[in-house]
N, C-alpha and C positions, 0 to 999 in steps of 0.2 A: 135075402140077397137083394142087391138093387135094382131101381126099375130105372132102364133106359130107354128115352125118348128120343126122336129125332124132329127135326124140323120137315114139314112137307116138300119145302123145295129139294131138299136131299132126294125123296121118291120120284122126282124126274129121270132120275138117272140110276136108279137101284131100289130094290124094294127095300124098306128101312119100318119093320113093323118094330112095335114096343118089344122089348125085351129084359129078362130079370137074370142076373147073372151075378156071381159073387165074385168078390175081392177087398182086400184091403185100402185102396187108393183107390181113386180115380182111376190111375194109370192102370192098374190090374183089371179094373173093370173094364174099359176100354178096350185093352186087350184080347178079356176074354170074348168080347164084343167081335172085335176083328176076326177072331179064331172060327167063330160062327159065320161071319160074314167078311173074308178077306178082302174083296172090292171094295169095302167101304175104308178100310187105311187111309186108301190115297186120297179121299175125300176131307177126311178130319184135320190128321197128322201128315207131314212132311217127311223127309227121308229120316230125319234128325229124329223124329216121335215127337217134334214140336207142335202143338196146336197150330193151323193154320190161320194166316191171317183174315182171311173173311171166314172163319169158324168161330163161335163163341161157345163156351162151356160152363153150364150153371150145375152149383150142385147145392140141391135143398134150397134153390131162391136165389144163390149167390153166384155172382159172376166171378169164372175164376181169374184171377190175373195175370198169374205167371203160367205162362203159353210153354214155358219148357220143361217145369218141375209140374207134374200130376200126383204127387206124393200126398193131397189132401186126405185125411182119412174118410172112410165110407162107412156108415154104417148099415143093418141090415134094412131098415126101412129108408133109407136115403132114396132121391129120385135126381140123376142127372139126364139134365136136359143138352142137347147139341143141336144150337142152331146155326144156319148158314147166314151171315150178315146180308144185308141188301144192301145195296146203295144205287146212286143214281140220281138224277136231277130233274 
């Protein structure tokens, strides 16, 4: 099962413990996470299912560039990191 971790910034809004879930793609893994924590979905993806602009998703250390297609294959030992982008001056 893939390991999914979230940035501490999301913890300000809701609990985001590390979780291990199954799935063949990043999208399937995230859907499994959202099934366990439905409120998390709105912070990560928009109503079209695309990764929000202020969120970055990494698969095994590489940032996913295609925000609308989460079809990247996931291995059982994969790690998915969901980070909320920070900005400011």
